[in-house]
N, C-alpha and C positions, 0 to 999 in steps of 0.2 A: 336524162335529158339524152345521152349514148345507147339507150337500149333500143332495141328495135321491135318493141310495143308500138303498134299502129294506133293504140287510143290518146285522144289528145290527154297534158297533162297541164294543171293549175298549181301554182305555186305563190305564195305571197311571203317575199322577204320583207321582215319590220326589224328595224333596228334605228339608235340613234343617229344622227350625223356623225358621220366620220368612222362608224363601224365596219365599214367598207361595202354596203350595198350597192353602189354603183362598181367598183371593182368586181365583184362577184355578179352581176347582171353583164359586164363588158366580159367576162369568161364564158357565158352563157351564150351570151350573142357571136362569140369568134367558133364556139363547136358547132351553131347550128348554121352557121354560112360552110363551113367545112362540108357540112352532109349536103350542102345546097337547099337551102330552105332559107328561102326571103322572109326578111325581117321588117318589120314595123312597129313604130313606137307613138302612132296616130291613133286610137279605138276607131276613129272614124273609117280609117283606110283597112281595116280588118276585115274580111266576106260575112257577108250578112247570115244570118242563121238561117238555113234551110235555103239559100238565096241558088242564084242558079251555077254561081262561080263556085265550084267547088274547091273544099279546103283542103283535100288529097288526091294526088296524082293517082296514076291507074295501080300503081305496088301500095297503094294504103298507108304510103308516109306521106306526113302534112307538107303541104307544099308553099305556107305561110305562117309565120308565129308572131304575138303580139307580146314586145317586151316595152315594161311601162313603167320608167323610173320617176323617184316622188309623185307618187300619186295622190297625197294629200294636198299638191297645189293644183289640181286639175277642175274644171270649172264644171259646173254643175252638167251641162249635157256631155262634155266629154266624159264626165264620170258614170253619167248614167248610159253612156254606149259602152265603157270598160264593163262594168255590171253585166249588162248583157250577154258581152263577147264571154266572161267568163261562166256566167249561166249556161249557155249554149252547149261548151264542153267540145265545139267541133274542130278546134285548133289550139294549138300549145299555147299557153298566156302565161305569164311569168311579171309579176306587180313588186314593186320595191316602192316602201314609204315611213315614215315616221311614225311612231306610235301616238293615236293622239285619243287619250281613253274618252275623251268628254264630245268628241264628234260623231252625231249619231249615223253618218254615211259611212265614216271610215269604220265603226262597227257593224254596222251592215255589211259590208264588201268582208272582212274578218269572219263573220259569223257564215258568209258563203262559201269561202273558200275553205274553212273549217268542214262544213258538212262534205264540197266535193274535190277538195284536193290536199294541198299542205300549206299548213303556216310555219315558215321555219324565222326564230326569234336569232339576232345578232346580237353578243354583248359584248362588255367590255372583256378586256384581256385582264386576268387576275394577275398578283404580284409574281410567282411561280413562273407563268407563261410568257414573261416578257423575254426571258434569255432563250426559249426555244424558239420563239417569233423570231427573233433576231437574228438565230441560225440558221433558219428557214429563208431567210433574205439574206442570207452569205454573209452575216455580221456578229461578231462576237464583243461581248461587254461584261466587265466583271461583275459580279453577283451584286455588290453593293451599288455601283451605278444601276443598274436595272432596278433596283429597288426604289432609287431617285425617280427614276423616268417614270415608274407607276404612281409613284407621290405627287409628280408635278401634270401628269397625264390623266388621271384617273384610270388608265389602260385603254382610252379610246384610239383606236387604231392609227388614224391620222397624224394626232400628236406623237404617238408611240413612232410612228416612221420618222418624222422630222426629228424627234428628239435623238434616236439610233442614226439617221445618217450624219446629223452634226457631230456625234459622239464619237464616230467612227472617222470623222475626217480630221482630227486635232488630235493633240496627244494625251497620253492618259491622265496627268496630271490636270490638266485645264480639262478634263470631262464635264465634270459639272455645270463650269460655267458655261459652257458651248452647250449642253443640256437645255439649261436655263433661257439662254437668251433665243435659241431656236423654239421652243415653247411659248414663249412669249409671241414671237413672231406670228406663229402660226396660230394662238389665240387672237392677235390682232384680225388678220385675217377671215378668221369666223366673223368676230365683231361689225366689220365692216359693211357685209351684209344684213345687220340687222336692224329694225325699225325704231324708232325711239321709245314705242311704249315697250318693246320688247326689252330695250335697252334700261329702261325704270325698272321693270321685272327683276333684270341680272343683277341691278342694285342691290335689291331686296335680300336674293340669294349672296352676296358679296360679305351683304353684313352676319350672314350666318342665321337668319332667323329663320330661314324656311318658306317654302313656298304657300301659301293658304288663300285661297279665293277669295274669303269673307275679308282677310285682312287688306289683301291688293283691292278689294274695292274701296276701303277706305283709305288707305295709303295714296292710292294713284287717283282715288276719285272719276272712277268707271264704274260700268256697269257690269252686275256680275257674271252676263256672259261672256264680255270680255275678257275680266278677270282669270275666268275656267282658259277660253282660248290661250291666255298669255303662260298661265302655268303650264298648259300642254308644251306650249310651243319653246317654253323655256326647259324643260323636261328633254323634250327631243333634241334640244340643241347637242354639242359636243362638248358644251363648256360648263356643265351643271351635272354633278355627280348623283348618286341614287340617293344621300343625303339631302336633296335641294342646296347643295354648298357652290359657289362658284369655284373654279380651279383658282387655284393662287397665283397661277403670272398671268390670269385675267381679269386680275383686279387692276392693276397698274394702267392697262391699256383703255379697261372699259372708263376710268374715273379720266381718262385724257378726252375720251369722246364724248361723254355726256357733258362733262366740266365740273366744276370742283362744287359751284353755286345748283346747279341742279341735283349733283350727288350728295350733298350734304341737305338739303331741302326735301328728299326722299329719305334720307335716314332719319332725319329730326321729325317728321311726321312720323315715321315708324317705331321711333321711340316714345313719342306721345301717345300712339294708340296701344301700345304696349304696356306704359305707365297705367293708362286709365283702367285700362283690363285686366291690370296685377299678372301680366303675364310675361314680364321682360325676365330673362334668363342671363344668368350670370357672365356665360360666353359671348352671348346678344351683346350685352352692358358695353363689356371690355372693348368688343368689335368699334361701336359705335365711338365710344371715346377715342382709338386710337384711329379714327377715319377722319376724326378733326372736330367731333362734334362736343359743343362746349354747353352745359344744362346743370342746375343746382342738383335739381332730381336726380340726375344720372350720377356727379359726383358721391351723393351721400350714398346711393342703391352703391358705387363702385367700393365707396370705403367699407360698406358692412360687409360686401361679397371677400375683400380682402382678409377679413379674421378667419375665415374660411376656406381658402384657398391655397392653404398647406403650401408647397413649393414653388407657386405660381404668384403668392403674396406681392412679389415685390412688382412684379408684371402690374397686380391689379392697382396697388399703389400708383405705380407711374402712371397710369390711365385714370387715375381719380385725379391727379394734380393737373392732369391736359384736360379732364373734364371741368377742371375749376376750381377743384378743392384748394383749401389754402395749406403750400408745402410747408410753411411751418408747423401746424399744427397736426401735419402728418409723419414729419421728421423723423421721431422717436421710433414710431411703429413700423415706419420703412424701412430705418437704420435697422432695426431689429431681424426680420423678413430678408433685407440683404445679408447680413451674418449668419443667420440660419442657412441659406444658401449656400455660404462660403465667397460671398461677393465683399471682401473686407474694404477694400477701396471705396466702392459705394456706401458703404454703413459708416466707414470715418467723414465722409463728405457729409453725409446727414449730419450725423450725431454731433461731433463735434461743434458745430457753429451753438447746437441746444446749449452745449455747457457753460457759455457765454450768454444767456436771454435770461436778463432778469426778472423777467414773469413767468416761468416755465415752471409746471407743480412740481413738487418735490418729489413724488413718484416719477415723473417723467425724467428728471435730473437723475435721480440713481439707475433708472434704465440706460439713460443715455451714458453715464459713466461705465456702466457696466458693458454696454455693447464695445467702446473705448477701448475699454481693460481686456477684455475677452479678443479681440482683432488683435492688441500690442501682445499680448501673451502667448497666441499661439503664433505669432512671427517672432519669438523669440526674445521678445524685448519686456519680459515681467516687470523689471526696475520701471519702467516707464508706466506702466499699467499699475503698480504700488504706488507711484507718485499721486496719479488718479483718485486713488480711496483715501491717500492721506490726506491729497487737498478736499475730500469728500467728507472725511470725520463720522464719526459714530452717529451724533444726530442725526444725520441724513441720510446714511447708509440704508436703513430699512432695513426690509426684509430681505436685502442683498448681505447682511452681515456674514454669510459664509461663503461668499462667491468673493468677498474682501477680503477674510481672514485666510483664503485659501491662494489667491495672489500674492499677497503679503510673506506669508509662508514660505513660498516657492521662490521671492524675491531675497530672502534673507531675514525679515525684519519682524521678528517673533511679537516684539514689544508691541510694534504697531497693528498686528492681527490681534492681541487680546485686548489692545483699545477698542479696535471697531466692533468686538465682538460682544461687548458689556451688554446690550441691550438685546442680545440673544433670544431670552427667556419671554420676552414681550409677543413673541411673533408664534401662530399657531402652526403646527408639524404639519403640513398641505406635504403633496407628492414632491413638489419641486422643493421647497424650502428642507426638508428631511435629508434630501438626496443630497443637496448640496452641504447640509450643515452634517452629512456623513463624510463627505471628503474632508472637509476643514476639522473635525473632531479627528481623523484617521492620521494628518498630515501634524494635527499637535500632538499627537501620542509618539510621532513618529521620530521626533525631534526634541521633546521631551525633556531636555536635560538639566539636572541641578543646574542651577544661577544661571538659567535661560527662562526668561518669560513665558515662553513655549510650552513649561511643564504645566501650567495652569489650564484647566481646559476650556474649551472658548465658552463664551456665554457666561462663567464663573462673576459673582460679586466680589471684585478687589475689596476685601474687608479683612481687619485681623492678618492671621498667616497666610492670607493668598492675595497680602497688597504688594506692589512693586518693590521688587527689595528680596523679597521671600518666594523661594520655588519650594514646589512641593512634588515629591514623588510618586512614583503609582500608587505606593502601599501606606500613603498619607505620612510619611518621613518629610518634615520639613529641610530645606536645606538652604542656607544662606546665598541671594546674589552677589556677586563681584559688582563692584560698579564699573559701569561701559559693558557689562557683558554682552548687553543690546544694542550693540552700536546701531545706528542710523545710517552711518553713510552709506553713498551707493553712487553710481553714477558709471558712465561708459567709460572714462578715467578718473583716475585718482585714487584706483584700487593700489592698496599697498603691498610691496611684493613681500612675499612669504621669504625670509632668509632661507636660502639655498634651495628653495624650491625650483629653480633653475639657474643651472650654471653654463653661460653662453661663454664664457673662456677658454672652455677646453674644445679641442677638433673632435668634431662628430665622426664616427665610426664611417666605414665605408659603405655605402649603403647596397651595392653590390653581394655584401658578405654577410652570410647568415650562422656563419658559425657562432664560435663561443667569442666574445669580448676579453679583451686583455685583461690581465690580472693584476700587470702591474701595479695600479692606481690603487688599487682595494690594497695590497700589501704594504704600500708606502704609508699610507693612512694607518692601518693597526700598528706597523712600526711607530707610527709618529705618537701613538697612545700606548706605547710601553710593549713593543714588540706583536707575534703573530695572534696571541691570542688577547691580547690587551684590551681591556673596556672602552668603548666611545663614548659612553655617555655617564650623566654624573649620578647614576641611580646604582648605589650599593647594590653587591652582588655578590654569594658565595661563590660564582664559578667562575672562572676564566673563559671559558668556552659559550657560558650562559649569558657574558657581557658583550660577545664580539657586535660590531655594528650596531648598538644602540635598541636591538629587538628583546632584549630581556630572557629570560629563562620561561622557556617552554618544553614540557618534556614530551618527547617524540616516542610514537610507538617501539615495541622491539621488534618488529617486524613486519613485513608485507604479506596480508591474508588474501585469500581470491576473491574474497567478498571486499569490496572497497567500501569501509563504512564509513559514511558521512557524520558531520555532526547532528547530533540527536535532537529530532524535529523538534520545531519551537513550539512547545504545550505549556508554557511558564504563566498563560494568560489569566487563570483560574488560581495559583498558586500562591501559597504566601513566601517572598522572595527573600534568600538572607543577605542582599546588597543593592544599592541601587542599581548597579550595571545590570542585573539580572530582572529587577523591576523594567530597566528602560527596554532590554530585549522583549520581554513579554509585552510592553506595551505594543511596542513594533508589530509584533505577531499579531497583538488583536487589532492593529489599524491593517495589517494587509488583510485580515479576515475580513473586518467590515468594507472595506473598500471594494473587495470580489464579490462580498453580499451585494453591495450597493451598483457593483456593474451586470452581477445575473438578473435582480429583483425590480430593474427599473423600467419605464418604456424603451423602446427603440428610439436609438439618436434621431432618427427623422422624424418621428412623434411629436407631437404637441405636448411640451414638457420633459421631452429628451435634453440630453445631456450635449445634444449637438454645439450647441455653442456656450454652455460654460468654459472658463478658462482651459479646462483640461477634464478629461471624460475620466471619470474612476477605474475605468479598466489599463488606461495609460499610467496612471500612478500608480495603482498595485501592481503590475507586471515590473514596473520600473522600480518598484521598493524592494519587489522581492527579489531580482536579480541584484539590487546596491547589497541587501543582506545574506545572500549566497544560498536563496533557496527558488531554484531552479523549477523544481517541481510546481511549487504553489505559482510559480509566472507561467507557468503553462496551464495550469487550472483557471487562472482570471481570464484565460485565451478562451479558454473551452467554452464552445458553441457561439462563441460570438462571429458576426458577419466578416466575411472575407473585403471589408472595406480597407484603402490604403494604410490607414493607419494602423489595423489590426496585422495587415501582413509585415508590415515593418517590426512591428515590437514582437510577431512570431518569428520573425529573422533572428532578433536580439536573444532569443528563448533559445533558438537553434544554437547560433554561433557561438555562445559562451558556453553553452553543454558540449561543446566540440563537433557538432553535425554541421561542417560548413558547407555542403551538399545539401543537405533542405535549407539552408539560411539563404542561399544563393538561389533554388528553385522558387522561394518566397519572392524575393526580392523581384526575381523574371517577371513578377505581375505588378509590378509595382512602375508607375510614370514618375520619376521623383519631382520632374519640374512642375508637377501639379501640384503639390502637396502645400501645405501651411510650412513658411520658413523653420521654424522649431521641429515639425515634423521630418523636413529634409535635412534639416541635422540629424536628425536621429538615423534615416536611411542612407546619409553618406557615411555616418559610424561604421555601420554594418558593412558596407561597399570595401570601404576602405579598409576595415577590421579583416574582411574576407580575401582580400590580396594581399594584406602582410603576412597572414596565414600561410598562403598559398607560395612566396616564396620568391613570386616573379615579382622582379622590379618593373617591367616595362606596365604591369596590369595596376602595381602598386602606384606608379608615376601617373597611369593614365587617371586610375581614380582622385589622386590625391588632386590634380591640376582642375579636377571637375568640384571637388569640393572646397578648395579656399577660398574663392569670392564670395561663399556665404560667410565667413567668418568676423568679417567686417559689418556683417547685418544680422547678425541675432550677438545675444550675450548671457551671462551664465545664470541658470536657474538651479533647481534640486533635479529637476528631470532632463537636463541636459548633461549631468556631470560623466556619465559613461560614455556618449558619445565623444566629449572631450577630451576623456583619458586614452580612448581609441586614436583617434587623431592624432594627439601629442605624440603618441609612440609612433605613427606612420610618420609625421613630421621628422622625429628625430634618425627615424631610417634613411629618408630622403633629404639629411642635412639642412633642411627649412623650417625646424622648430620654430622660428621665429615669429611665424605667421601666428602660432599658437599662442603668443606669450599673454598677450588679453583674457583672450579667455581662460587661459591655465591660474592665470592671477587670479581674476575676478570668482574663478570655481573655489581658489584658496579661501579666498577672503570670505567669502559667501558661508561656506563651512565656519570659518573663524566666528564670525557674527552669531551663526546658530550655536557656538559652545563644540563644535564636532561632534554631530551627534552620530554616533557610531555605523547607524542603519546605512545614512547613507554616506560618511566620509570613508568607509572600512575601503570598500572598491576603488574610490579615487584616491588612497593614498597606496593602497597596492600597484596601482597605475604610476603612480608616482616613484614609486618602488622600482618597478621595471625599467622607468623611462633614466632613473640614475645610472642602474646599472649598462641599459644600452647606452648612455654617454660615455660611461666609465667615471663618475661622479660621484664618488662617497660620500663628499660634502655636500650633495643636493640629495643623498638619500637618507641622513641623519633624523630631519625634523620628521619627515613621516614615516620612519621607522621609530620613532621615538614617540609618535601620536599612537601608533599601532600599538607600541608596548605597554603604552597608560592606558589605553584599553582593555587590552588582555588581561592585567595586573587587575583592574577592577572587575575580571569576571566575563567580558565579553566574549563569546565562544570564536565567532567568527575572527574578532583580532586575533585571538589565540593561534585560530591558525594560520592567517597571512603571516602574524608575525614569525612564527615558527619556520614557515617556509620563505620569507624573505631571509632570514638568517642563514639558514641552510644553503639557499642559492646563493649568497656573500659567499660562504665557507666553501662551496663547490669553485668557484670562479679561484679561489684563491690555492686552489687545488686540493684541500682538505675535506675528502667524499669520505662519508662514513655511510656505508651501505643501510644498516637499520634507520637510522636517522631521514636519509633520502628516501627511503619506501616509507616511510611515516609521514613526511611531509606530502609527496604524492598521493597517499593514499588520503589525507585530509582536505586537500587541494581537490580533490576529484570528488570527493564529497560536497563539495561547496558548490559544485556544477564549473569548475574551472579545469577542465578535463584538457585543452588544450596547454594550458599553462602548467599541470600537472605533467603531461606528458614530456615537453618541453623541458623542465626540468629535470626529469630522469633521462632524457637523452643527454642534456650537457653534463650531468654528472656521470655517464658511461663516457663522455669523452675523455673526461678528465680524470677516471677513474687509473690508480695506478697497476692493479691485478686485471688479469682476464674474465676471472669467475666475477668479478665484481662488475666488469662493463656489461659482462653478458648478461648477466641477470638485470641491471636496470635497462639495456637494450630490451630485452623480453617484455620489460615492465611497460616501458614506454610505448611499445605495440600493443601490450594487453589494454592500457589506458586509451589511446585511441580506437580501438575495436569494438569498447564497449559505450563510446561515445556515438558512433555510427549505427543507425536504424537498420534491422535487420531486412534483408530482403530476399523474398520468395524467390526460390528460383523458378526461369522461364524455360518451357521446355519449346526448342523450336518446333513448328511443324514439319512433319515429313513430305517430303516433295511428293507429287500425284506419281510422279514417273520418274523413274533413275536418266540423270543427263550424263551425256559422256562430257566428261573434263578432265584436263591435266592433274595429276597428282602434284601435289603441293610439296617442294623441295624442304622437307624439314628443317636443313641446315640452316635455312634462311628464315626459321620463322622463331621470334623471340619468346622467351616465358613471359609471364605477369610481370615478374619483379624485373626483367631485364628490360622491359619496353618501361617501366618507372624509372630505372636509372637511365634510359637512352634520353627520354624527355629530360632531366636534369643537368646530364652532361652536355647536352644540347643550350642551355641557359647560361652555360659559363662557371658552374659550381664548381669546386673542388671536391675532393674523392671525400674529406672531412664533412664538407657541408652537406654534401651527397649523404652521408651516412647521419647527420644527424637530422635531417628531412624523412627520413625512411627510416630512424632508429635501426639503425646497423652500423655495423663497425668499418672504417674507412677501408679496412683490410679486405671485408665482404665486397665492398663496391669495387673494390680494385680488382678482384676476381670475376665480378661480374663482367668488367669491362674487357677484361682479358678473354672472357668465353665468347660475349658478343664479336671481339675481333676476330676470332676462329671460325665462328659460325658464318660470317657472311664475308669473311675472304679479303679482311680491310688488313692492308699491309703496313698503315702508320695511322696514328691518332687523327690527321687531318683526312685521311680517307675514310675513316671510320667516321667522321662528323658530316661527310657529305652523303658516303651511302645510308646514313640513317635519316638525311634529310632527305635523300631520293626515295627512300623507303616511306616518309609520311609522317615522321616524328617530326617533333619542337613545334608542333601547334596546338597543346594539349597544356591544360594545367594541372598537375599531380597536387 
């Protein structure tokens, strides 16, 4: 239009309502007026072809131009005149109209312009074009809000402008609400101009059925030609998308305009037409029910659709109930869908009334119990879930026997698990039952101790040697069952307190102190039992040192080698075992392998038949079992290939933390939204967070993590999968002098292990936490019961218990000032072999601080640093890119630059730690710390300690966790 070409131009601008046709025509009018061209928008006022009135001036430039908007609304006479002007080509003609493919007049005009001029189609904006469009208008919106605007408006320019204007006029956090309100108001103004027939067509589009001419003819009872015109008009409006769907913000205003009665009338006619033709689609049926249509056939259709709806099954069941289906008949299936989707509240609300329904089918009753038990177990209340299955009984549990046994094993009722498994052989080994059975068998093997009914494999017939009162080892050896070994007592209260397990009468240590606890209490107890090396247990021994503190005799290695040897890999499953302890260890190793196989071979958790709503997944039991039995490599194997769902991230953080890689654990936890987890997974997450804060030595971070965790303590109970987080939280509570909050959970965990007969693969790690708690509390009396249990398991041949018993005894001797280098090195090596590298490094550091000679202290500090270094993943060096051109900058003053070690010391000094405590953290001596501080003072020119602290803070130190 701006060119000097004297020839007439012909343009047809075509686009849906709201795409900017009128805006573009307005810009063209302004350009032509600036050039002195007269304008007209009436074809009758245009110069007649080859008439006396010239359309050009003497210079050949046009004297008049015809600009017509909304040409699709012209009457026959005016439309013919427009076509004549376009055909003549004597002056510029620009036409704007909406696309109407079924209108022959508009098709003819389009063909004419395509031959003689140019047709321009205006399309809606894409999702990625909203932000650039906003910048052209001088507005800025976040990417997420821009995508929301596109979803609400379909990219129609008019709606986008209204949404952008509202978003930029309000606060950022209220942008979505403002956009929704603005788009709804814009849609209402568009609907105000529509006639009743078009509104009826839009009702069909609102239900998501698409716009079909034949269907509109039947539903609206109109002629085919009229239906064809309505389809074109609806598609040319600003409110219908390319998929023939009405924009979501326009549905409510449309229903208000046409009224509920008319809206539902059209919807019912559409439903009947689709059902009669066999063309009803799942999504259309869903929208019909949600719009308020009640129909028996619709309800049945939705019930069938819900079975194949996957993650949307809950929505389909709710729609079926709204359409008239019996809610009680849907309750169990609806609850199962809600549970699989993670909505435990809805699942319980629907399933629990079914438990009291006397007319419910036995299979539906078993499913209802499984749903409720699964929800309670995932909420950390396995005890309540076990009560449900105990109430259900073996006669009614059916194919869910494995799920029931799993819940009872987790809650500590091994005898009840066996009773519910008596009919296991009656059910075929389908995919679902096989995987659930693998979990139950694995748990049975992991806790199958002599004297505990759990040693019998689930599903075996209890006759002869397998009858109650007789336990059977893995090698077929029978062991008599003590009376009362499988107690059924449980509950949130009423757990008996383990003797000496918690000593609340002793003052807790200063939480800000990270150094060595006092040794006087341990010496005093040793003296009460006959001197420094006297035995404190009744077990006979030939060595005074071996008797100390109830840990028993454990031979230590004769030196520390550069390669820290772990406990030999657990490969006993296929061997003949020399004693019951080896048989139990072999059974536990086999259980871990079976769980890992079940985790890797089954369908994905979200698939039908997956383990998303079993009480717990195979991978979670596998990881926590491997960590409890001191095999972190197998725990990492269990997670290999797992999806990065929140539970897997938390489990991976546990593997990293217990292996000494705190940075890796923190990285994984940074991706987890703890508040969105199920309560039991939340307990695991808080255990990692608190454990990382405790290991960092930052009292403020630990206090904050503790405050976020302890409200959960009143919501969950103890089960086998909660033992590790309970131990971590117990130690943190002692550090913060708030361990009373953990009393109920610790006591419940101790009683759980007693009920199961102290299975070593689950109890050893818990007793190790208890020993560290007793050391932190300076309470030898609380240490003795747990030390004795480790000693008993070690004497029976359990290798993990032997390592922990030796390490505990060595630690107590260190606290009493008895540091034997070879013994400490051996204990450290074996702890590191179990994956407890942080504990191993801490033992070495404590021993170095207590050593009497400098050579031993130096060697043990070096050992501590070596252990810690081996726990961290190797990092590939990163080369900084070379600058494109040298930049002039002042040379740094080297005297004010601290080394890496000095920066670490500076961070800890600003935390208020003493030289001895800093040395324990960094595995260097207190004297070395003092030298580092003195050097820092010289390098930065600090005249006093207070001036040093001020200058370090000014340099930016004191904000990092070392």
